[in-house]
C-alpha positions in Angstrom: -15.2 5.5 -6.6 -17.5 2.9 -5.3 -18.7 3.6 -1.7 -20.1 0.7 0.3 -21.6 0.5 3.7 -20.4 -2.4 5.9 -20.9 -3.4 9.6 -18.3 -5.1 11.8 -17.5 -8.6 10.6 -18.8 -7.9 7.1 -16.5 -8.1 4.0 -16.0 -7.0 0.4 -14.2 -9.0 -2.3 -11.9 -7.4 -4.9 -11.2 -9.7 -7.9 -11.0 -13.4 -7.0 -8.4 -13.3 -4.3 -8.6 -10.1 -2.1 -11.0 -9.9 0.8 -11.3 -6.7 3.0 -13.1 -7.2 6.3 -14.4 -4.7 8.7 -13.0 -6.1 12.1 -14.0 -3.4 14.4 -15.7 0.0 14.7 -14.8 2.1 17.7 -15.8 5.8 17.7 -14.3 7.4 14.6 -11.9 4.6 14.1 -12.4 1.5 11.8 -10.1 -1.4 12.0 -9.8 -3.2 8.6 -8.4 -6.6 7.8 -7.0 -7.5 4.3 -6.6 -11.0 3.0 -4.5 -11.2 -0.1 -1.9 -13.3 -1.7 1.7 -12.6 -0.7 2.4 -11.2 -4.2 0.1 -8.3 -3.6 1.8 -5.4 -1.8 -0.5 -3.6 0.8 0.5 -0.3 2.2 -1.1 2.5 4.2 -1.5 5.4 1.8 0.8 7.7 3.5 3.5 5.1 3.5 2.9 4.3 -0.1 3.1 8.1 -1.1 6.5 8.3 0.8 7.8 5.3 -1.0 6.8 6.8 -4.3 8.5 10.1 -3.5 11.7 8.5 -2.4 11.7 6.4 -5.7 11.3 9.6 -7.8 14.1 11.3 -5.8 16.4 8.3 -6.3 15.6 8.2 -10.0 16.5 11.9 -10.5 19.7 11.7 -8.4 22.9 12.3 -10.3 25.5 9.7 -9.8 29.0 10.8 -10.3 30.8 9.1 -13.2 33.8 8.4 -11.0 31.6 6.2 -8.7 30.2 4.4 -11.7 33.6 3.6 -13.0 34.6 2.1 -9.6 31.7 -0.3 -9.8 32.7 -1.5 -13.2 
């Protein structure tokens, strides 16, 4: 992991097209802005983890053959 120190209104750049800017620092909270192409999905980590878990559960879910035959 790379750890960088940034002040408010300072940025870091990832690759050629993603910029992360520190917008505000207030107490123990940091407001971060991310500029990236629309093709890049951006999620808070806790939401991303929920999505991954839901996808795993859906992939392991058994679908009754009767339901599949109705679709076809």
